[in-house]
C-alpha positions as CSV (number, residue, x, y, z in Angstrom):
1,M,-91.2,3.4,99.9
2,T,-91.5,0.2,100.2
3,S,-93.2,-0.1,97.4
4,V,-90.9,1.5,94.9
5,K,-88.1,-0.7,96.5
6,N,-90.1,-3.9,95.3
7,S,-90.9,-2.4,91.6
8,T,-89.4,-5.0,89.4
9,N,-89.8,-3.7,85.7
10,C,-87.6,-0.6,86.2
11,S,-85.3,0.2,83.3
12,E,-81.5,0.9,84.3
13,S,-82.0,4.5,84.4
14,E,-84.9,4.1,86.7
15,K,-82.7,1.7,88.7
16,R,-79.9,4.3,89.2
17,M,-82.5,6.9,90.2
18,L,-83.9,4.8,92.9
19,N,-80.6,3.8,93.8
20,A,-79.8,7.6,94.5
21,Y,-83.2,7.6,96.6
22,Q,-82.5,5.0,98.9
23,H,-78.7,6.4,99.2
24,F,-79.9,9.4,100.5
25,F,-82.8,8.3,102.5
26,E,-80.5,6.3,104.6
27,L,-78.1,9.1,104.8
28,L,-81.1,11.2,106.3
29,N,-81.8,8.2,108.0
30,A,-78.3,7.8,109.9
31,E,-77.9,11.4,110.0
32,F,-81.1,12.6,111.6
33,S,-81.8,9.5,114.5
34,K,-79.8,9.4,117.6
35,E,-80.8,5.6,119.1
36,G,-83.6,5.1,116.8
37,M,-85.2,8.3,117.5
38,V,-85.7,10.7,115.5
39,D,-83.7,14.2,115.8
40,W,-86.2,16.5,115.4
41,P,-83.9,19.7,116.7
42,A,-81.1,18.7,113.7
43,I,-83.9,18.2,111.4
44,Y,-85.5,21.8,112.0
45,D,-82.0,23.4,111.7
46,F,-81.7,21.6,108.7
47,A,-84.9,22.6,107.2
48,S,-84.1,26.6,108.1
49,Y,-80.4,26.5,106.5
50,F,-81.9,24.4,103.3
51,L,-84.6,27.2,103.1
52,E,-82.6,30.3,103.7
53,H,-79.8,28.5,101.0
54,V,-81.2,27.3,98.0
55,I,-83.4,29.2,95.4
56,F,-85.8,27.0,93.6
57,S,-86.6,28.9,90.1
58,V,-89.6,28.2,87.9
59,I,-89.4,28.9,84.2
60,Y,-92.4,28.8,82.0
61,T,-92.4,28.1,78.2
62,E,-94.8,29.1,75.4
63,N,-94.1,25.7,73.9
64,T,-92.7,22.0,74.3
65,Q,-89.7,22.6,71.8
66,E,-88.6,25.9,74.2
67,A,-88.5,23.8,77.0
68,L,-86.7,21.1,75.2
69,V,-83.8,24.1,74.0
70,L,-83.9,25.4,77.6
71,F,-83.5,22.2,78.4
72,Q,-80.2,21.1,76.6
73,N,-78.8,25.0,77.3
74,M,-79.3,24.6,80.8
75,N,-77.5,21.4,81.7
76,D,-74.7,22.0,79.5
77,R,-72.9,22.8,82.0
78,G,-70.2,21.3,84.3
79,V,-70.9,17.2,83.7
80,S,-72.1,17.5,80.0
81,L,-75.3,15.5,79.0
82,T,-74.7,12.2,77.0
83,K,-74.8,11.4,73.4
84,T,-78.2,9.9,74.0
85,D,-79.6,12.8,76.1
86,L,-78.9,15.0,73.0
87,L,-79.8,12.2,70.6
88,K,-83.7,12.7,72.6
89,N,-84.2,16.3,73.6
90,L,-82.5,17.0,69.4
91,L,-85.7,14.3,67.8
92,L,-88.2,15.5,70.5
93,Q,-87.5,19.0,69.5
94,H,-88.2,18.5,65.7
95,L,-91.6,16.6,66.4
96,K,-94.7,18.7,64.9
97,A,-97.1,20.5,67.5
98,N,-99.8,19.7,65.9
99,D,-99.2,15.9,67.0
100,L,-96.7,16.4,69.7
101,E,-98.4,14.4,72.6
102,E,-98.9,11.4,70.6
103,K,-95.6,11.1,68.8
104,E,-93.8,12.3,72.3
105,T,-95.5,8.8,73.9
106,Y,-94.0,7.2,70.7
107,L,-91.4,8.0,70.6
108,S,-90.4,8.0,74.4
109,N,-91.6,4.1,74.3
110,K,-89.5,3.4,71.2
111,W,-86.6,5.3,73.5
112,R,-86.9,2.5,76.1
113,E,-86.8,0.0,73.7
114,F,-83.5,1.8,72.3
115,I,-81.6,2.0,75.8
116,E,-82.8,-1.7,77.1
117,T,-81.7,-3.1,73.6
118,I,-78.2,-1.8,74.0
119,E,-77.6,-2.4,78.1
120,R,-78.7,-5.8,77.3
121,S,-75.3,-6.7,75.7
122,K,-73.6,-3.9,77.8
123,N,-71.0,-7.2,78.3
124,M,-70.0,-7.3,75.0
125,N,-68.8,-3.5,75.7
126,I,-71.8,-2.2,73.5
127,T,-72.8,1.1,74.9
128,P,-75.2,3.7,73.0
129,D,-72.3,6.2,72.3
130,R,-70.5,3.5,70.4
131,F,-73.0,2.2,68.3
132,L,-74.0,6.2,67.9
133,R,-70.3,6.6,66.9
134,H,-70.9,3.7,64.1
135,Y,-74.0,4.5,63.3
136,I,-73.1,7.8,61.9
137,M,-70.1,6.5,60.2
138,V,-71.8,4.4,58.0
139,K,-74.6,7.1,57.3
140,T,-72.1,9.5,56.3
141,G,-69.4,7.2,54.6
142,R,-66.6,8.6,57.1
143,S,-64.2,7.3,59.5
144,D,-62.7,10.2,61.0
145,I,-65.9,11.5,63.7
146,Q,-64.3,11.0,66.9
147,K,-66.2,9.5,70.0
148,G,-67.0,13.0,71.9
149,N,-67.9,14.8,68.3
150,V,-70.8,12.4,67.6
151,F,-73.9,14.3,68.6
152,N,-72.7,17.5,67.0
153,E,-72.4,15.8,63.8
154,I,-75.6,13.8,64.1
155,A,-77.3,17.5,64.8
156,D,-75.4,19.0,61.7
157,K,-76.5,16.1,59.4
158,K,-80.0,16.2,61.1
159,D,-80.9,16.6,57.1
160,I,-79.6,13.7,56.0
161,L,-80.6,11.4,58.5
162,N,-84.3,12.8,58.5
163,I,-84.3,14.2,61.8
164,K,-85.2,17.6,60.4
165,Q,-88.3,16.2,58.1
166,D,-89.3,13.4,60.4
167,P,-88.1,12.3,63.8
168,V,-90.2,9.7,64.7
169,K,-89.4,7.8,61.1
170,A,-85.7,8.7,61.9
171,F,-85.7,7.3,65.0
172,E,-86.9,4.2,63.8
173,D,-84.4,3.5,61.3
174,I,-81.8,4.1,64.6
175,L,-83.5,1.7,66.6
176,K,-83.6,-1.3,63.5
177,K,-79.6,-0.6,63.3
178,A,-79.0,-0.8,67.3
179,K,-80.6,-4.0,66.8
180,L,-79.3,-5.2,64.1
181,Y,-75.7,-3.8,65.9
182,V,-76.5,-6.2,68.9
183,N,-77.2,-8.8,67.0
184,I,-74.5,-9.4,65.0
185,R,-71.9,-8.2,67.7
186,A,-73.3,-10.0,70.6
187,N,-75.4,-12.4,69.3
188,G,-73.9,-13.7,66.2
189,K,-76.9,-13.1,64.2
190,R,-79.1,-10.9,61.9
191,T,-82.1,-10.8,63.9
192,D,-83.7,-12.0,67.0
193,S,-85.7,-14.7,65.6
194,G,-82.8,-15.6,63.4
195,K,-80.0,-19.0,62.8
196,E,-76.7,-18.6,64.3
197,I,-74.3,-17.0,61.3
198,Q,-70.7,-18.6,61.9
199,G,-69.3,-15.7,60.5
200,L,-70.5,-13.7,63.5
201,L,-70.1,-16.2,65.7
202,N,-66.5,-16.7,64.8
203,M,-66.1,-12.8,65.1
204,R,-67.1,-12.6,67.8
205,T,-64.4,-15.1,69.2
206,L,-62.0,-13.0,67.9
207,K,-63.5,-9.8,69.9
208,V,-63.5,-7.3,66.3
209,E,-66.1,-5.0,66.3
210,Q,-65.7,-3.5,62.8
211,Q,-67.5,-5.6,60.7
212,V,-70.8,-4.0,62.0
213,L,-69.1,-1.3,59.9
214,L,-70.1,-3.0,57.0
215,L,-73.2,-5.3,57.8
216,L,-75.0,-2.2,59.4
217,D,-76.6,-1.0,56.3
218,T,-77.8,-4.5,54.6
219,E,-81.2,-4.0,54.6
220,K,-82.1,-5.1,50.7
221,M,-79.3,-8.6,51.0
222,P,-80.4,-11.4,50.7
223,E,-79.8,-14.0,53.9
224,D,-77.5,-16.4,51.7
225,I,-75.0,-13.0,51.1
226,F,-75.3,-11.5,53.7
227,E,-74.3,-15.3,55.5
228,D,-71.3,-15.5,52.5
229,F,-70.5,-11.7,53.5
230,S,-69.9,-12.3,57.2
231,S,-67.6,-15.3,56.6
232,K,-65.2,-13.3,54.1
233,I,-65.5,-10.3,56.7
234,E,-64.1,-12.5,59.2
235,N,-61.3,-13.5,56.8
236,L,-60.4,-9.9,55.8
237,L,-60.2,-8.8,59.3
238,F,-57.9,-11.7,60.2
239,V,-56.1,-11.0,57.3
240,Y,-55.8,-7.6,58.8
241,M,-54.8,-8.7,61.9
242,V,-51.8,-11.3,61.3
243,S,-50.4,-8.8,58.9
244,G,-50.9,-5.3,61.3
245,V,-52.9,-3.4,59.3
246,L,-53.9,-0.4,61.0
247,T,-57.8,-0.2,62.6
248,K,-58.1,3.4,61.7
249,Q,-56.7,2.7,58.2
250,Y,-59.5,0.1,57.5
251,E,-62.1,1.8,59.1
252,S,-62.2,4.7,56.5
253,L,-62.2,2.0,53.7
254,F,-64.8,0.4,55.3
255,C,-66.9,3.6,55.7
256,R,-66.5,4.7,52.3
257,W,-67.5,0.8,50.7
258,S,-70.6,0.3,52.9
259,H,-71.8,4.1,51.9
260,E,-71.3,3.5,48.1
261,D,-71.7,0.1,47.6
262,I,-72.7,-2.4,50.2
263,C,-76.3,-0.7,50.8
264,Y,-77.0,-0.7,47.7
265,I,-76.5,-4.6,47.2
266,D,-80.0,-6.7,46.5
267,C,-79.1,-9.3,44.4
268,K,-75.9,-12.0,43.5
269,E,-74.9,-10.0,40.9
270,K,-74.3,-6.9,42.6
271,Y,-72.5,-8.8,45.5
272,E,-70.0,-11.0,43.1
273,Q,-69.4,-7.4,41.5
274,F,-68.5,-5.7,44.3
275,L,-66.1,-9.0,45.3
276,K,-64.4,-8.8,42.1
277,E,-63.8,-5.2,41.8
278,K,-63.3,-4.1,45.5
279,F,-63.0,-6.6,48.0
280,L,-61.5,-9.5,47.2
281,P,-58.1,-6.9,45.7
282,E,-58.6,-5.7,48.9
283,L,-58.1,-9.1,50.6
284,H,-55.7,-10.9,47.9
285,K,-52.9,-7.6,48.3
286,N,-52.0,-8.8,52.0
287,K,-51.2,-11.9,51.0
288,Q,-47.6,-12.4,51.0
289,V,-47.4,-10.6,54.4
290,F,-49.8,-12.3,55.8
291,R,-47.9,-15.7,54.6
292,E,-45.0,-14.5,56.0
293,R,-45.9,-13.1,59.1
294,F,-47.9,-16.7,59.8
295,Q,-44.4,-18.5,59.4
296,Q,-43.3,-16.6,61.9
297,L,-46.6,-16.6,64.3
298,S,-45.7,-17.5,68.6
299,Q,-47.5,-17.0,71.2
300,R,-45.7,-13.7,72.5
301,G,-47.5,-11.1,71.9
302,L,-50.5,-13.5,71.1
303,V,-53.4,-13.0,73.5
304,K,-55.0,-16.0,74.9
305,Y,-58.2,-16.2,72.8
306,K,-56.4,-15.6,69.4
307,Q,-54.3,-18.5,69.9
308,K,-57.2,-20.4,70.2
309,Y,-59.2,-19.3,67.5
310,I,-56.4,-19.7,65.1
311,L,-55.9,-23.4,66.1
312,G,-59.4,-24.1,66.3
313,K,-60.1,-22.8,62.8
314,L,-56.6,-25.3,61.7
315,A,-58.4,-27.9,63.7
316,Q,-61.7,-27.0,62.0
317,F,-60.7,-26.9,58.2
318,L,-59.1,-30.7,58.9
319,E,-62.3,-32.0,60.1
320,E,-64.5,-30.4,57.3
321,K,-61.7,-32.0,54.9
322,R,-62.7,-35.0,56.3
323,G,-66.2,-34.7,55.4
324,E,-67.5,-33.3,59.4
325,F,-68.1,-29.6,60.0
326,K,-68.0,-28.8,63.5
327,P,-68.8,-25.3,64.4
328,L,-65.4,-23.3,66.0
329,K,-67.3,-22.2,69.1
330,S,-68.0,-26.3,70.2
331,L,-64.9,-27.2,68.6
332,M,-63.0,-24.8,70.8
333,E,-65.4,-25.5,74.3
334,T,-64.2,-29.4,73.8
335,Y,-60.5,-29.0,73.4
336,K,-60.3,-26.0,75.3
337,E,-56.2,-27.1,76.5
338,I,-53.3,-25.4,73.9
339,E,-51.2,-28.2,74.2
340,H,-46.8,-27.3,74.0
341,I,-45.4,-30.6,72.2
342,W,-42.3,-29.0,74.0
343,P,-43.4,-28.2,77.2
344,Q,-43.6,-25.2,79.0
345,D,-42.0,-26.7,81.8
346,P,-39.7,-29.1,80.2
347,D,-38.4,-32.1,82.4
348,E,-35.1,-32.8,82.7
349,N,-35.5,-35.7,80.0
350,V,-36.2,-32.6,77.6
351,K,-33.7,-30.8,78.6
352,Q,-31.0,-33.5,78.1
353,S,-32.3,-34.2,74.5
354,C,-32.4,-30.8,73.5
355,H,-28.7,-29.0,72.4
356,L,-30.7,-25.1,72.4
357,S,-29.9,-22.7,74.3
358,P,-32.5,-21.9,77.3
359,E,-33.4,-18.9,75.4
360,E,-33.7,-20.2,71.7
361,Y,-35.4,-23.1,73.4
362,D,-38.2,-20.6,75.0
363,E,-38.6,-19.2,71.5
364,Y,-39.7,-22.6,69.8
365,K,-41.7,-23.4,72.5
366,L,-43.9,-20.3,71.5
367,R,-44.1,-21.1,67.7
368,L,-47.0,-21.8,66.2
369,G,-45.8,-24.7,64.9
370,N,-45.3,-26.5,68.4
371,L,-48.9,-26.0,69.5
372,T,-52.2,-28.1,69.0
373,L,-55.3,-28.8,70.9
374,L,-56.2,-31.4,73.3
375,N,-58.6,-32.3,75.8
376,K,-58.2,-31.6,79.4
377,K,-57.5,-35.4,80.4
378,L,-54.9,-35.8,77.9
379,N,-52.9,-32.8,78.4
380,I,-52.7,-33.3,82.1
381,Q,-51.6,-36.7,81.3
382,A,-49.1,-35.6,78.7
383,S,-48.2,-33.1,80.6
384,N,-44.1,-31.8,80.2
385,A,-42.7,-35.2,78.9
386,L,-40.7,-36.3,76.2
387,F,-42.5,-36.4,72.4
388,A,-42.1,-40.2,72.4
389,I,-43.6,-40.5,75.8
390,K,-46.5,-37.9,74.4
391,K,-46.8,-39.8,71.1
392,P,-49.8,-42.2,72.6
393,F,-52.0,-39.1,73.7
394,Y,-52.0,-37.7,70.5
395,E,-53.2,-40.8,68.7
396,N,-55.9,-41.0,71.0
397,E,-57.0,-37.9,70.4
398,D,-59.4,-37.3,68.1
399,L,-59.1,-34.0,67.0
400,L,-57.3,-34.7,63.3
401,L,-55.1,-31.4,64.4
402,T,-53.5,-33.1,66.4
403,K,-53.9,-37.0,66.0
404,C,-52.1,-36.4,62.1
405,L,-49.0,-35.3,64.6
406,V,-48.3,-38.8,64.9
407,K,-50.6,-41.8,63.8
408,E,-49.5,-43.1,60.3
409,L,-51.2,-41.9,56.9
410,A,-52.6,-45.3,55.8
411,C,-55.4,-45.1,58.6
412,Y,-57.0,-42.3,57.0
413,G,-58.1,-43.6,53.5
414,K,-57.5,-42.0,50.0
415,P,-59.6,-38.6,49.9
416,F,-57.9,-37.7,53.8
417,I,-54.2,-38.9,52.8
418,G,-54.5,-36.3,49.3
419,C,-55.0,-33.4,51.9
420,L,-52.7,-33.9,54.1
421,H,-50.0,-34.4,51.0
422,E,-51.1,-31.5,50.1
423,Y,-50.0,-29.6,52.6
424,G,-47.4,-31.5,54.1
425,L,-48.9,-32.6,56.9
426,Q,-46.4,-36.0,57.5
427,P,-46.4,-38.2,60.8
428,F,-43.3,-37.3,63.4
429,T,-41.1,-39.8,64.6
430,N,-39.1,-37.2,66.6
431,W,-39.8,-33.5,67.8
432,D,-36.9,-30.9,67.5
433,E,-36.5,-27.0,66.4
434,T,-36.9,-28.4,62.7
435,C,-39.8,-30.5,63.3
436,I,-41.5,-26.9,64.9
437,V,-40.3,-25.1,61.7
438,R,-41.8,-27.7,58.9
439,R,-44.9,-28.0,60.9
440,Q,-45.6,-23.9,60.8
441,S,-44.8,-23.8,57.2
442,S,-47.2,-26.5,56.9
443,L,-50.1,-24.7,58.6
444,T,-49.3,-21.6,57.3
445,S,-49.8,-23.2,53.6
446,M,-53.7,-24.6,54.9
447,A,-53.6,-20.5,56.3
448,L,-53.6,-19.7,52.7
449,D,-56.7,-21.7,51.7
450,I,-58.4,-21.3,55.6
451,W,-58.7,-16.9,55.3
452,G,-59.2,-17.4,51.6
453,L,-55.8,-16.0,50.0
454,N,-55.4,-19.1,47.2
């Protein structure tokens, strides 16, 4: 028992078995001991009852394939086998008899690698069953595959998936796609050793997962195209999010694109043709709805990580226009605080200066036009005071999204002044509801460029 407990190289499955063993060991130890002594009469009674009431059946099969079929049938009672249990069994069933032992060992080792790949990222809500659903959706070009029906779909499509002809090669493809899946969603990369890709990192911040449907079958796609495509997918998913397009609606489109177009993209010409004929028209058809909704965007109904993503992208855009690229992740880590220019909990001076009802004030204070990013120290100092008192703190912030609220344009230099004029970003001398609406209009104009709608 001691050597088992000290084992450190256990898989998650082995750890669960070890925990179960430990649980029943402690349970029996507590049940059959009194004052530190073994209660042998109780053990004899238990053993007698067990041997009289429990029946062991031994079943012999002609070969391993029959044993695997029996395993699936016998275990398809009560609590169902997982999709991954069933898939492993299906693969083993189709191994050829002449090299069964060698390939079974190879497949078992690869299976463990598959499970460990997925389990390393379970904190990102990545599970084997979730991956397999997305995998079969891409392979079939269908989005109507229900979570509980994944294995049946795989079994029905075993010819298409090459499982029947070559289960080892079929599973090698599954493993390869699983590694790509985890890298895309959890690591913001294409490969373990590859560089981080900004579009993938941003989508991780946005906590979306449908990008895998477009990127899972991209083996032929060159690296630079993959990186550019990731950014364009980020744009499309965010436009969908703001425009209120249903996930079910665009999942169907993504599966069809992946199956019919994306898997064949191996050069710039094919990529540009796909963008021109399918991707960009889909993006731009949502432009008007996006503009209208972004103009009214508010914290109400928008979770905090989405608020920070939006403000971070707006801030990043201005920094890049000034000539300095700042990755969204590092920018958001530096400027963690969402600042309400009209404060959330106004002091008496703010209340007296405002002619709105409390209900109207609450609506305006949550509007995107009233929000910016501020480092924690300045955010604390700015507190809930009047705009006139907050202005020096905004001016001392080095983030342009916040600084240009109050800083005179002349200090920026001609190229950047032109950018600010283009979006109507002028310094404010006071702050009220008309200023909030005006600033939100400017941010909306910027948003159309940021998310690829102009």
